N, C-alpha and C positions, 0 to 999 in steps of 0.2 A: 472158374478160371478156367482158361484155355490150357492145353498142355505146352510143355515146350518144344514138343515137335511141331504143332499148330503154329507157333511164333515163329520159326524158322521159315515153315513153308511162307506164311504172310509176310517177312521180311524180304524174302527172295523175289517176291512179286513185284516188292515196292522199290527194289533196287534202280530202277531205271528212272523212278522220279523223285528219288531222293536228292537232298540239297548238300552238296559239298560245302563244308565250313572250315575256317581256318584254324590252325592248331591255337591253342593259348598261348599267350605270350611267353618267350623263355628267358625274359630278363626281368629282375624285380629289384628295384632300388634298396629296398629296406628288407632285410630277412627277418624282421618280425613280420611282416605282413605277406611273405610267399615264400615259397619252399626254399629249403636249404640245402648245400652240397657239402661233402665231406672233402677232406684234403684228398689227393690222388694217392693211390697205392701202387706200390712196384709189383707188378706182375710175376717177374721172377721169383722176389722176395715170398710173395703168397703160396706160388708153387712148391719153394723150397721147404716152408714152414710144414705143410700138410703132408706128414708122415703118415703109413699106414697105422701106425700105432696111435698118433693123434686121433686121425680120423675114428678110428675104433673106439678109443676113450672120450671122445666128444658126447657131452649130456645133452638130453633133449631140453631145450628151451622151455621153462614152467610156462604152462599155460596162463596167462594173466586172470586173476580175479578181481574183478572190478564192483566196487560199491554202487547201487544204485542210490543217485543222490536225489532223495525226494523232492526237493524243493527247486531242482533244475529240469524236472521231468517235461513241463510243458504238456503236449498231449501225448503222454506215455500211453503205450500199448495199442496205440492207431498208427498204422504206416501213414507215413507224412507226405504231403504233396510234393510232387518232383520240383525241382527249381526251375525247370526247363523243358523244352521238348526233347523228346528222348532221343539218343544217337549211338552211332555204333562205329568202330573202325573194323575193318576184316583183318582177320588172320589169315595163316599161308600153311598149306601143305606142300611141302618139298617133292612129292611125289605127285601132285595134282596136274602138272602139266601146264600150270597157268602161270603167269608172270609175277613176280611177287610184288604186293602193292606196298605204298609207302606207307608205314604204320601212322605216320601224321596227316595222311588224309582220312577226314572224319565226314561221317554221313549224318544228318539231321532229319529226324522225320516230323513233317510240316502239315499244314491244312493242305488237303489236296492229295496227299499219297495215300495209296490203298490202306495203310496201316494206322493213319492217324485216328480216324473215328474209332476204331477198335480200342486203341489204347486207351484215348481219352474216356471210353465207355467203362472199360475195365478199372482205370485208375483214377476217376472223379473222385474227389473227396467225400461227395455224397452217399458213395458206396463203399468207402473204405471201412465202414464202422462193420459191415457184413462180410468183409472178404477175410481170409480165402473161402470161397464158397465149399471147397472140399470137405473141409471139417467143422463148417459153422463160423460163429463169432468168435474172435480172440478172447481167450480167459482174461480175469483180472489181474491173475497171478498165475505164473507157470508153475507152482504146486498144484495145479489142476491138472494131474497128469494125463486122466482119461482124454481130456479136451485140450490139449496142447502139444506142438512140438513133434507130431509124429515123423518117424524118419525109418529107412531101411538102410543097413550098413554092410559092406560085404569089402572082403578082400579082393583086388585088381589080379587076377591070374591072366589077364590078356597079354597080347604082346604090348611091352613098354616099350617098343621102336617105332610103332605105328602112332602116326598123328591122328588126332590131337595129344594121347596120353603121352607121347613122345616128348612134349613141351615141360612136363612136369621132373622135378628133381628135388634132390636133398642140398640144404643149404648149410655150410659149415663156417664158422666164424667164432672171433674172440672178443669176449667181453673184459674189458682191461680191469684187471686185479680180481675176476673172477673164473676165469678158466674158459673152455672151448666147449661151444653149444653147437646145436642143429636145428634149424628150421626147416620148411618147404618154401618152394617158390616155383613161377612157373615162365618161360620166356614169352616174351609180348612184341620182339622187335629182334631184328640181325643181332645185335649185340645188347640186349636190355631185359631183365627179369624182373618181376612184379613179386612182391613180399608183404608181410608186415612191418610196421614201423618199429616194433618192440624187438625185431630181428636185426635193425640196423643202429639203433642207439637207444640209450637208456639215461635216465637221471640217477646219476651216482653221486651221492652225498648232495643232493640238490643242484649238481652240475651237470648240463647235457653234455653228454659223451658220446663219441662215435665208436660204435664196433668196429674190429679191423680183422683182416684175414678171412675176408670173406671168397669161398669157393663153393661154386655152383656144380653139381653132379645131376645131370639129367638120367632118366631112367635107370636111377640106383635102384640095385635089386639084390635079392638073396644070392650071396656066392659063398660055398663052404658053410652057410649056417649063421654067417655073422654081419652080412652085406658087403658091399663094395660097389665101387664106380663100375658102371658097366664097360666091359674090355673094348667095345664097339663105339662108344661114346667118351668117355673119359671126363675130365671136369674143364671148366673155364672159371678163370679168377674175376675177382670184382676190382675195377679200378677207381670207380666213384661211385658215389652212393646220393642220393636225393630223397628226402622226404617233407612232410608239411612241417612246417616253422611250430604250427600248434602240438605236433606229436613232439618234435626234438626238444622244443623249450619247456612245454606243460603236460607232456604225457597224457593229452587228450586223446581217448580211445574212439572218439567219433573222427579222427583223423589219423588212424593207426594203418597207414597205408606208405609205401616207400616202393623205389626201384633201384636197383643197380645195373652200369653200364658194365659190360665185361669186357675181356680182353678179346684181341681179333684173333687169336688161335688158342687152342685147347692143349689138353695133355697128349691127346690121340690125333686131334685133327688140326692141320694147319688151315684152320678156316674158322669163319665165324660161327657163333652158337646157333643164331636162327637158321643160316645156310644149313645145317645139319638136321636141327630138330624140327625146324617150321617154327612158327609162332602162335599164339592165340590172339583171338579178336579182343576189342574191347567193347564195354557198353555202359552206359551213364544215364541217369535221371530216369532210371525204369521202375520208381515207386518201390514199394517194399512186400509186394505179395506175391512173387514169380516163383514158379518151381526153379529150384535149384540141384545142381550135383556139386559136392564139395570134395575135394580131393586133398590129401597132403600124407606125409609119413610120420604118424604119431608114432612116438618111442617111449612115452610113459606107459606103464603097467595099465593095462595087459597087453599092449601091442608092442611088438618086437624090433621096430624101427626099420627094418629092410624090405617091408612091402607098401605099395601104394594101398591106401585104403580109400574107400568111395562112400560117401554119404548122399542118398537121395531125400529131400526133405522140400518143404514149401516155406517160404519166408513168411513169419507167421506172426509177428509184432515188431514194433519200432520203440526204444527208449532213449530218451535223451542223455548220454553218459557223460557228458562235458561236465570236468570239476575246476575250470578256470574261469568261471562266470559267464560263459557263452550259452546263452540261452536259447537259440535259433532254434524252432521246430526242423529245421532242415537240417542241423547237425544232430541226428538221431540212429544210433547203430540199430540195425536190422539183425533179427534173429531166427535161426532154424533149429529144429531137434539136431542133435550130434553128441556123440559122446567120446569123440577124438581128444587125444590127451597132447602133452607136452611132444614138439618137435613137430606138431601139424602146423604150427601157427605161419601164416603167409602161404598156407595152401590155397589154390584159386576155388572160387564159387564160379560155374560154369551158368552162363543164361542160354539156354537152347542147346540143340545139337545138331548134327548133319547128317543128311542120308548119303550113304556111300556114292551114289551116282548122282553128281550134280545137274546132269541133262534132263532129268525126268519131269515131268508135270506131276503136281499132286493137287487133289482136290480137299478143300477143307469141310466142315460141317455145314457151311453155306452154300456150298456146290460151286465157289469160285475156285478157279485153276491159278496156280503160281508156280513161276517157272523160275530155274538157275539157281544160283548159291552165294552167299555173301559171305561166306568166311568166316561162319560159326562153328563151334560155340564161341560165346565172348565171355571174357571175364568180368564178373559184375560184383565182386567181394573178395575178400581174404579171411581166412580163419584168424581170427583176432582174439577173442576173449570169452570168459565165462562171467555171467552177470551174478551179483549177490544183493541180498537183503540185509541192510544193516551191519552184517559182520559176514565174513567169508569162510566159516567154519563149515562143516558138514555133521549130521545131515541136514538139509534143506527144511524148512517149515514156512509157514505162513507169514513170517516175520523175520527170518533169518537164514543164513546158510547160503551155499553156492549151489547154482544150479547146474550141475555137472552133465546133463542131457541137453543141452542146447548149446549153441555157438553164437556168438555174436561177429559182426562184420560191420564197419565203417561204410556209409553210402558211399557209393562211386557216382559222382557227380559234376558236371560242368555250367558255370554260369560266367555272365561277364562282370560280375560284382565281386567274386569271391576268390582271392590269389590262391588259396590253398586247396581247391578242388581236386581231386584225383587226377583229373585230365592235365592240370597244371603241374604237378609232381610228375607224372610219366613223359610229359612233353619235354620237359628238361632232360631227361635221360634220353628218349629217342631223338632229340636233336645232336647229341654228342656225335664228334667225327667218327666215332666207331661204328654208328649204324650205317654209315654210307653203303652204297652197294659196291 
């Protein structure tokens, strides 16, 4: 499999030939068939709620542990074919000197583009059984520790204010009747953040229930040993939430993604979030064998919750985790090696990185030069859940237990026939007036 850096170079050369496609529809007549939106929250009330004491006492949202339903697997442990041509929307670095792109402007890699033949060669279903090449064939089960989910993890000690790390932050919220919690999230537009579905709503007593008091603090960092909002960044309140109806109504972890529209001013800046932090690009239909950087603020032991943690891994296999009778093989969560804990939920999975100088030419291993920069990295997943066999206790065995050294993400997809794709969800947030220039 080619490296993430190669992917960026390849897509850079393809930019001129990419086909712009219309954003998904932002209106759905039936909530059960498309994304659902929360009632609007009051910006001032959210800011007033989050005192320093409440922020310090907020608990890490537990990392969900989800039983692998054998009868719903389909083609388990094999990355699934994408729903359509891969595509992306560029991000934006506020110090790039470039005009901010419209996050609803999407590009699709189609036949004739330089990247197309490479993509389908790497992701063709006939080759998936042997991918990723870096570590050999996917194992029959992740208890094969020597052969699955290799990853490297480190604490990010780089500058939290430098793009694209500047887009990552800590997300505070209230679960009705259960208290205050924290997740992770990332900016994907002027006034939009992406996170996990279980950070915005839960089934409480079987009833779909919206979480409240969402507050996003980008570049949250260690201050005085306990953490806090960055003095030069501050926080932005959430004003409305969108997630898939399959998550909100059925807790379907293959649809565990969401977005939040933020207020147009923050606690420090009288400006929109993305104008200050920049935003991450988005990617969809990229299969399930890509090199990945996963980010978040894990706060469950042994992590303190006030540092960004980074995991480098390869998407290793896919499992259909649907528990509501949807057995389509395209609804298959993808997995990487990762031991991040509660609080990291909703942190972004990056596809690709970028070179600091977008004007340079780069030669790949085939000797072909590609020029330019297309706004990567792109969010291509979120920290979502741990997979279990039969039951979710520990330690894991061949037939039971929680595989804590892995992380699952729902697939990020876009298709004409599925109203709950990640792009359908994100489009509803990004089309909100708060994202206007």
